[in-house]
C-alpha positions, 0 to 999 in steps of 0.5 A, spaced: 032 372 760 039 373 755 040 376 749 044 371 746 040 365 742 039 358 746 039 354 739 044 356 733 042 353 727 047 352 722 046 350 714 051 347 710 052 345 703 060 344 703 061 350 699 067 356 702 062 360 705 058 355 708 064 352 711 066 359 713 058 359 716 059 353 720 066 355 723 062 362 725 056 358 728 061 353 732 064 360 735 058 363 737 055 357 740 061 355 744 062 363 746 054 364 748 053 356 751 048 356 745 046 349 743 049 348 735 045 344 730 047 343 723 043 342 718 044 340 710 038 339 706 038 334 700 035 338 694 030 335 690 029 335 682 023 339 680 018 336 679 014 334 673 007 334 671 007 327 668 013 322 667 018 322 661 017 315 658 023 316 655 027 317 660 024 314 666 027 308 670 024 302 674 022 305 681 025 300 684 032 303 681 031 309 682 029 308 689 036 305 690 039 311 687 036 315 692 038 311 698 045 311 696 045 319 695 041 319 701 047 315 704 052 320 701 049 326 704 050 322 711 057 321 711 059 329 709 054 331 714 057 326 719 064 330 716 062 336 718 060 335 725 067 332 726 070 338 723 066 342 728 068 337 734 075 339 732 074 346 733 072 344 740 065 345 740 059 341 741 054 339 737 046 338 740 043 335 733 044 334 726 038 334 721 039 331 714 032 333 710 030 332 702 026 338 699 028 345 698 034 348 701 029 355 703 023 351 705 026 346 709 031 351 713 026 356 715 022 349 717 027 346 722 029 352 725 022 352 727 021 345 729 027 346 733 026 353 736 033 356 733 034 363 735 039 364 730 041 361 723 047 362 720 048 360 713 053 362 707 052 366 701 055 365 695 053 372 692 050 370 685 050 376 681 044 380 679 041 376 674 043 370 676 039 371 683 034 374 679 033 367 674 035 362 680 033 365 687 037 366 693 036 360 698 039 366 704 035 371 701 028 367 701 031 365 709 032 372 711 025 373 708 021 367 711 025 365 717 022 367 724 028 368 727 034 372 725 040 370 720 046 371 720 049 371 712 056 369 712 061 371 706 068 371 704 
């Protein structure tokens, strides 16, 4: 049994911290001969208890916008994979999902039986963290495996 993870999940969102996490995860995967998985969670809006008739648009228009946004998210994820491959690392799989980023990252990590999650942290100030919450804090609290939080 090895102390090194067999699967590493890297969370990306395009931020500078996520780019550092991507590089760190790729380096770890190469040096430990681990599978590398890259995930992007397309955040969903907070649901309302009832529709707003003033802001409501036809369902097919909203569905088209969502499909377009998911296509752009897939393009972003593909670019991230190309960057990692350019650094000489192999990517075993990518994961593009919609939802609440912290919950979805924990779910993906459980689904693939990740041995390590690597993610960036923007380092929000104390008050903003209290009001908004922190994705990395939540993942650290709920993940079934170790989480490496990378900062500049």
